[in-house]
PyMOL Python script that loads the backbone (N, CA, C, O; Angstrom):
from pymol import cmd

cmd.read_pdbstr("""\
ATOM      1  N   TYR A   1       2.163 -12.892  -0.575  1.00  0.00           N
ATOM      2  CA  TYR A   1       1.459 -11.636  -0.690  1.00  0.00           C
ATOM      3  C   TYR A   1       1.490 -10.804   0.593  1.00  0.00           C
ATOM      4  O   TYR A   1       0.725  -9.846   0.713  1.00  0.00           O
ATOM      5  N   THR A   2       2.346 -11.142   1.548  1.00  0.00           N
ATOM      6  CA  THR A   2       2.345 -10.400   2.809  1.00  0.00           C
ATOM      7  C   THR A   2       2.764  -8.951   2.624  1.00  0.00           C
ATOM      8  O   THR A   2       2.435  -8.108   3.458  1.00  0.00           O
ATOM      9  N   ARG A   3       3.477  -8.644   1.558  1.00  0.00           N
ATOM     10  CA  ARG A   3       3.902  -7.261   1.318  1.00  0.00           C
ATOM     11  C   ARG A   3       2.981  -6.534   0.364  1.00  0.00           C
ATOM     12  O   ARG A   3       3.308  -5.437  -0.087  1.00  0.00           O
ATOM     13  N   GLN A   4       1.826  -7.122   0.040  1.00  0.00           N
ATOM     14  CA  GLN A   4       0.927  -6.499  -0.923  1.00  0.00           C
ATOM     15  C   GLN A   4      -0.463  -6.235  -0.359  1.00  0.00           C
ATOM     16  O   GLN A   4      -1.230  -5.485  -0.964  1.00  0.00           O
ATOM     17  N   ILE A   5      -0.810  -6.826   0.776  1.00  0.00           N
ATOM     18  CA  ILE A   5      -2.165  -6.694   1.316  1.00  0.00           C
ATOM     19  C   ILE A   5      -2.210  -5.590   2.363  1.00  0.00           C
ATOM     20  O   ILE A   5      -1.437  -5.597   3.321  1.00  0.00           O
ATOM     21  N   CYS A   6      -3.115  -4.650   2.173  1.00  0.00           N
ATOM     22  CA  CYS A   6      -3.277  -3.546   3.117  1.00  0.00           C
ATOM     23  C   CYS A   6      -3.949  -4.077   4.389  1.00  0.00           C
ATOM     24  O   CYS A   6      -5.007  -4.701   4.303  1.00  0.00           O
ATOM     25  N   PRO A   7      -3.354  -3.840   5.576  1.00  0.00           N
ATOM     26  CA  PRO A   7      -3.959  -4.326   6.815  1.00  0.00           C
ATOM     27  C   PRO A   7      -5.195  -3.528   7.229  1.00  0.00           C
ATOM     28  O   PRO A   7      -5.927  -3.950   8.124  1.00  0.00           O
ATOM     29  N   ILE A   8      -5.434  -2.390   6.596  1.00  0.00           N
ATOM     30  CA  ILE A   8      -6.579  -1.558   6.932  1.00  0.00           C
ATOM     31  C   ILE A   8      -7.795  -1.945   6.084  1.00  0.00           C
ATOM     32  O   ILE A   8      -8.858  -2.237   6.632  1.00  0.00           O
ATOM     33  N   CYS A   9      -7.650  -1.951   4.761  1.00  0.00           N
ATOM     34  CA  CYS A   9      -8.804  -2.192   3.885  1.00  0.00           C
ATOM     35  C   CYS A   9      -8.779  -3.545   3.186  1.00  0.00           C
ATOM     36  O   CYS A   9      -9.801  -3.972   2.648  1.00  0.00           O
ATOM     37  N   GLY A  10      -7.625  -4.239   3.179  1.00  0.00           N
ATOM     38  CA  GLY A  10      -7.537  -5.567   2.573  1.00  0.00           C
ATOM     39  C   GLY A  10      -7.246  -5.589   1.085  1.00  0.00           C
ATOM     40  O   GLY A  10      -7.191  -6.662   0.486  1.00  0.00           O
ATOM     41  N   ARG A  11      -7.061  -4.431   0.479  1.00  0.00           N
ATOM     42  CA  ARG A  11      -6.746  -4.379  -0.950  1.00  0.00           C
ATOM     43  C   ARG A  11      -5.356  -4.933  -1.212  1.00  0.00           C
ATOM     44  O   ARG A  11      -4.462  -4.830  -0.372  1.00  0.00           O
ATOM     45  N   ILE A  12      -5.187  -5.519  -2.384  1.00  0.00           N
ATOM     46  CA  ILE A  12      -3.861  -5.951  -2.835  1.00  0.00           C
ATOM     47  C   ILE A  12      -3.291  -4.827  -3.682  1.00  0.00           C
ATOM     48  O   ILE A  12      -3.866  -4.448  -4.703  1.00  0.00           O
ATOM     49  N   GLN A  13      -2.169  -4.307  -3.254  1.00  0.00           N
ATOM     50  CA  GLN A  13      -1.521  -3.165  -3.907  1.00  0.00           C
ATOM     51  C   GLN A  13      -0.018  -3.438  -3.912  1.00  0.00           C
ATOM     52  O   GLN A  13       0.545  -3.762  -2.867  1.00  0.00           O
ATOM     53  N   HIS A  14       0.632  -3.316  -5.046  1.00  0.00           N
ATOM     54  CA  HIS A  14       2.071  -3.536  -5.133  1.00  0.00           C
ATOM     55  C   HIS A  14       2.824  -2.353  -4.531  1.00  0.00           C
ATOM     56  O   HIS A  14       2.409  -1.202  -4.668  1.00  0.00           O
ATOM     57  N   ALA A  15       3.930  -2.653  -3.868  1.00  0.00           N
ATOM     58  CA  ALA A  15       4.767  -1.612  -3.279  1.00  0.00           C
ATOM     59  C   ALA A  15       5.617  -0.960  -4.363  1.00  0.00           C
ATOM     60  O   ALA A  15       6.076  -1.624  -5.293  1.00  0.00           O
ATOM     61  N   LYS A  16       5.816   0.328  -4.231  1.00  0.00           N
ATOM     62  CA  LYS A  16       6.719   1.062  -5.117  1.00  0.00           C
ATOM     63  C   LYS A  16       8.059   1.188  -4.391  1.00  0.00           C
ATOM     64  O   LYS A  16       8.141   1.813  -3.334  1.00  0.00           O
ATOM     65  N   ASP A  17       9.100   0.596  -4.959  1.00  0.00           N
ATOM     66  CA  ASP A  17      10.414   0.537  -4.314  1.00  0.00           C
ATOM     67  C   ASP A  17      10.269  -0.067  -2.925  1.00  0.00           C
ATOM     68  O   ASP A  17       9.833  -1.211  -2.803  1.00  0.00           O
ATOM     69  N   ARG A  18      10.618   0.662  -1.882  1.00  0.00           N
ATOM     70  CA  ARG A  18      10.531   0.148  -0.511  1.00  0.00           C
ATOM     71  C   ARG A  18       9.298   0.679   0.217  1.00  0.00           C
ATOM     72  O   ARG A  18       9.075   0.337   1.378  1.00  0.00           O
ATOM     73  N   ASN A  19       8.508   1.497  -0.438  1.00  0.00           N
ATOM     74  CA  ASN A  19       7.351   2.116   0.193  1.00  0.00           C
ATOM     75  C   ASN A  19       6.057   1.480  -0.290  1.00  0.00           C
ATOM     76  O   ASN A  19       5.897   1.193  -1.477  1.00  0.00           O
ATOM     77  N   TYR A  20       5.142   1.264   0.635  1.00  0.00           N
ATOM     78  CA  TYR A  20       3.820   0.754   0.314  1.00  0.00           C
ATOM     79  C   TYR A  20       2.817   1.868   0.569  1.00  0.00           C
ATOM     80  O   TYR A  20       2.728   2.390   1.680  1.00  0.00           O
ATOM     81  N   ILE A  21       2.069   2.228  -0.454  1.00  0.00           N
ATOM     82  CA  ILE A  21       1.033   3.250  -0.329  1.00  0.00           C
ATOM     83  C   ILE A  21      -0.249   2.668  -0.904  1.00  0.00           C
ATOM     84  O   ILE A  21      -0.310   2.320  -2.083  1.00  0.00           O
ATOM     85  N   CYS A  22      -1.261   2.566  -0.073  1.00  0.00           N
ATOM     86  CA  CYS A  22      -2.549   2.023  -0.493  1.00  0.00           C
ATOM     87  C   CYS A  22      -3.478   3.159  -0.911  1.00  0.00           C
ATOM     88  O   CYS A  22      -3.280   4.311  -0.525  1.00  0.00           O
ATOM     89  N   ARG A  23      -4.486   2.823  -1.701  1.00  0.00           N
ATOM     90  CA  ARG A  23      -5.466   3.813  -2.133  1.00  0.00           C
ATOM     91  C   ARG A  23      -6.276   4.364  -0.969  1.00  0.00           C
ATOM     92  O   ARG A  23      -6.817   5.466  -1.060  1.00  0.00           O
ATOM     93  N   CYS A  24      -6.367   3.602   0.137  1.00  0.00           N
ATOM     94  CA  CYS A  24      -7.136   4.077   1.297  1.00  0.00           C
ATOM     95  C   CYS A  24      -6.358   5.113   2.105  1.00  0.00           C
ATOM     96  O   CYS A  24      -6.906   5.718   3.027  1.00  0.00           O
ATOM     97  N   GLY A  25      -5.068   5.325   1.760  1.00  0.00           N
ATOM     98  CA  GLY A  25      -4.268   6.325   2.445  1.00  0.00           C
ATOM     99  C   GLY A  25      -3.227   5.750   3.384  1.00  0.00           C
ATOM    100  O   GLY A  25      -2.373   6.486   3.878  1.00  0.00           O
ATOM    101  N   TYR A  26      -3.279   4.443   3.644  1.00  0.00           N
ATOM    102  CA  TYR A  26      -2.298   3.805   4.529  1.00  0.00           C
ATOM    103  C   TYR A  26      -0.957   3.727   3.817  1.00  0.00           C
ATOM    104  O   TYR A  26      -0.895   3.365   2.642  1.00  0.00           O
ATOM    105  N   GLN A  27       0.122   4.065   4.527  1.00  0.00           N
ATOM    106  CA  GLN A  27       1.459   3.959   3.952  1.00  0.00           C
ATOM    107  C   GLN A  27       2.472   3.535   5.004  1.00  0.00           C
ATOM    108  O   GLN A  27       2.383   3.929   6.167  1.00  0.00           O
ATOM    109  N   THR A  28       3.434   2.728   4.578  1.00  0.00           N
ATOM    110  CA  THR A  28       4.481   2.227   5.456  1.00  0.00           C
ATOM    111  C   THR A  28       5.602   1.635   4.600  1.00  0.00           C
ATOM    112  O   THR A  28       5.501   1.603   3.373  1.00  0.00           O
ATOM    113  N   HIS A  29       6.659   1.173   5.243  1.00  0.00           N
ATOM    114  CA  HIS A  29       7.747   0.470   4.578  1.00  0.00           C
ATOM    115  C   HIS A  29       7.257  -0.935   4.241  1.00  0.00           C
ATOM    116  O   HIS A  29       6.558  -1.545   5.049  1.00  0.00           O
ATOM    117  N   ARG A  30       7.604  -1.459   3.076  1.00  0.00           N
ATOM    118  CA  ARG A  30       7.045  -2.748   2.656  1.00  0.00           C
ATOM    119  C   ARG A  30       7.468  -3.914   3.552  1.00  0.00           C
ATOM    120  O   ARG A  30       6.699  -4.863   3.707  1.00  0.00           O
ATOM    121  N   ASP A  31       8.662  -3.876   4.145  1.00  0.00           N
ATOM    122  CA  ASP A  31       9.079  -4.948   5.043  1.00  0.00           C
ATOM    123  C   ASP A  31       8.286  -4.913   6.347  1.00  0.00           C
ATOM    124  O   ASP A  31       7.942  -5.960   6.895  1.00  0.00           O
ATOM    125  N   LEU A  32       8.000  -3.719   6.839  1.00  0.00           N
ATOM    126  CA  LEU A  32       7.164  -3.580   8.031  1.00  0.00           C
ATOM    127  C   LEU A  32       5.752  -4.081   7.738  1.00  0.00           C
ATOM    128  O   LEU A  32       5.136  -4.731   8.583  1.00  0.00           O
ATOM    129  N   LEU A  33       5.244  -3.786   6.557  1.00  0.00           N
ATOM    130  CA  LEU A  33       3.925  -4.269   6.156  1.00  0.00           C
ATOM    131  C   LEU A  33       3.885  -5.797   6.152  1.00  0.00           C
ATOM    132  O   LEU A  33       2.915  -6.395   6.618  1.00  0.00           O
ATOM    133  N   GLY A  34       4.923  -6.420   5.632  1.00  0.00           N
ATOM    134  CA  GLY A  34       4.986  -7.878   5.627  1.00  0.00           C
ATOM    135  C   GLY A  34       4.964  -8.450   7.033  1.00  0.00           C
ATOM    136  O   GLY A  34       4.279  -9.439   7.292  1.00  0.00           O
ATOM    137  N   ALA A  35       5.713  -7.832   7.945  1.00  0.00           N
ATOM    138  CA  ALA A  35       5.739  -8.292   9.339  1.00  0.00           C
ATOM    139  C   ALA A  35       4.376  -8.111  10.005  1.00  0.00           C
ATOM    140  O   ALA A  35       3.929  -8.982  10.752  1.00  0.00           O
ATOM    141  N   ILE A  36       3.719  -6.991   9.739  1.00  0.00           N
ATOM    142  CA  ILE A  36       2.387  -6.745  10.303  1.00  0.00           C
ATOM    143  C   ILE A  36       1.405  -7.799   9.804  1.00  0.00           C
ATOM    144  O   ILE A  36       0.625  -8.341  10.588  1.00  0.00           O
ATOM    145  N   ASN A  37       1.437  -8.090   8.518  1.00  0.00           N
ATOM    146  CA  ASN A  37       0.502  -9.060   7.956  1.00  0.00           C
ATOM    147  C   ASN A  37       0.788 -10.476   8.439  1.00  0.00           C
ATOM    148  O   ASN A  37      -0.143 -11.264   8.601  1.00  0.00           O
ATOM    149  N   ILE A  38       2.048 -10.818   8.671  1.00  0.00           N
ATOM    150  CA  ILE A  38       2.369 -12.137   9.216  1.00  0.00           C
ATOM    151  C   ILE A  38       1.847 -12.241  10.648  1.00  0.00           C
ATOM    152  O   ILE A  38       1.286 -13.270  11.027  1.00  0.00           O
ATOM    153  N   CYS A  39       2.023 -11.199  11.437  1.00  0.00           N
ATOM    154  CA  CYS A  39       1.517 -11.206  12.815  1.00  0.00           C
ATOM    155  C   CYS A  39      -0.006 -11.293  12.851  1.00  0.00           C
ATOM    156  O   CYS A  39      -0.568 -11.921  13.748  1.00  0.00           O
ATOM    157  N   ASN A  40      -0.664 -10.682  11.902  1.00  0.00           N
ATOM    158  CA  ASN A  40      -2.128 -10.694  11.860  1.00  0.00           C
ATOM    159  C   ASN A  40      -2.705 -11.968  11.257  1.00  0.00           C
ATOM    160  O   ASN A  40      -3.921 -12.156  11.275  1.00  0.00           O
ATOM    161  N   SER A  41      -1.861 -12.846  10.724  1.00  0.00           N
ATOM    162  CA  SER A  41      -2.365 -14.019  10.020  1.00  0.00           C
ATOM    163  C   SER A  41      -2.330 -15.293  10.853  1.00  0.00           C
ATOM    164  O   SER A  41      -2.358 -16.388  10.291  1.00  0.00           O
ATOM    165  N   THR A  42      -2.271 -15.181  12.158  1.00  0.00           N
ATOM    166  CA  THR A  42      -2.259 -16.395  12.982  1.00  0.00           C
ATOM    167  C   THR A  42      -3.592 -17.115  12.879  1.00  0.00           C
ATOM    168  O   THR A  42      -4.646 -16.483  12.799  1.00  0.00           O
ATOM    169  N   GLU A  43      -3.541 -18.430  12.883  1.00  0.00           N
ATOM    170  CA  GLU A  43      -4.730 -19.263  12.788  1.00  0.00           C
ATOM    171  C   GLU A  43      -4.755 -20.225  13.962  1.00  0.00           C
ATOM    172  O   GLU A  43      -3.710 -20.639  14.465  1.00  0.00           O
ATOM    173  N   TYR A  44      -5.939 -20.569  14.386  1.00  0.00           N
ATOM    174  CA  TYR A  44      -6.098 -21.539  15.463  1.00  0.00           C
ATOM    175  C   TYR A  44      -6.261 -22.918  14.845  1.00  0.00           C
ATOM    176  O   TYR A  44      -7.215 -23.168  14.109  1.00  0.00           O
ATOM    177  N   ILE A  45      -5.325 -23.813  15.147  1.00  0.00           N
ATOM    178  CA  ILE A  45      -5.367 -25.184  14.633  1.00  0.00           C
ATOM    179  C   ILE A  45      -5.209 -26.139  15.809  1.00  0.00           C
ATOM    180  O   ILE A  45      -4.192 -26.124  16.503  1.00  0.00           O
ATOM    181  N   GLY A  46      -6.218 -26.962  16.023  1.00  0.00           N
ATOM    182  CA  GLY A  46      -6.165 -27.903  17.120  1.00  0.00           C
ATOM    183  C   GLY A  46      -6.159 -27.179  18.441  1.00  0.00           C
ATOM    184  O   GLY A  46      -7.064 -26.394  18.723  1.00  0.00           O
ATOM    185  N   ASN A  47      -5.152 -27.429  19.257  1.00  0.00           N
ATOM    186  CA  ASN A  47      -5.077 -26.783  20.569  1.00  0.00           C
ATOM    187  C   ASN A  47      -3.928 -25.785  20.653  1.00  0.00           C
ATOM    188  O   ASN A  47      -3.444 -25.490  21.746  1.00  0.00           O
ATOM    189  N   ARG A  48      -3.483 -25.259  19.502  1.00  0.00           N
ATOM    190  CA  ARG A  48      -2.398 -24.269  19.522  1.00  0.00           C
ATOM    191  C   ARG A  48      -2.572 -23.289  18.370  1.00  0.00           C
ATOM    192  O   ARG A  48      -3.289 -23.557  17.407  1.00  0.00           O
ATOM    193  N   TYR A  49      -1.912 -22.166  18.488  1.00  0.00           N
ATOM    194  CA  TYR A  49      -1.941 -21.147  17.438  1.00  0.00           C
ATOM    195  C   TYR A  49      -0.722 -21.313  16.552  1.00  0.00           C
ATOM    196  O   TYR A  49       0.368 -21.608  17.042  1.00  0.00           O
ATOM    197  N   THR A  50      -0.894 -21.125  15.255  1.00  0.00           N
ATOM    198  CA  THR A  50       0.228 -21.172  14.316  1.00  0.00           C
ATOM    199  C   THR A  50       0.193 -19.934  13.457  1.00  0.00           C
ATOM    200  O   THR A  50      -0.849 -19.299  13.296  1.00  0.00           O
ATOM    201  N   ALA A  51       1.348 -19.596  12.905  1.00  0.00           N
ATOM    202  CA  ALA A  51       1.410 -18.435  12.017  1.00  0.00           C
ATOM    203  C   ALA A  51       1.639 -18.901  10.616  1.00  0.00           C
ATOM    204  O   ALA A  51       1.724 -18.083   9.699  1.00  0.00           O
TER     205      ALA A  51
END
""", "prot")
cmd.dss("prot")
cmd.show_as("cartoon", "prot")
cmd.util.cbc("prot")
cmd.orient("prot")
């Protein structure tokens, strides 16, 4: 779901073609959205960070 979750409001919204447009007004390329969400999804496990 990395290409469906809005990093601003958290809504799940499907991308139209290569463009992602959320109801909150955020818009970007769906591949860039996936990269942003992967970078924002790091978790702390033990003594190191993982993505």
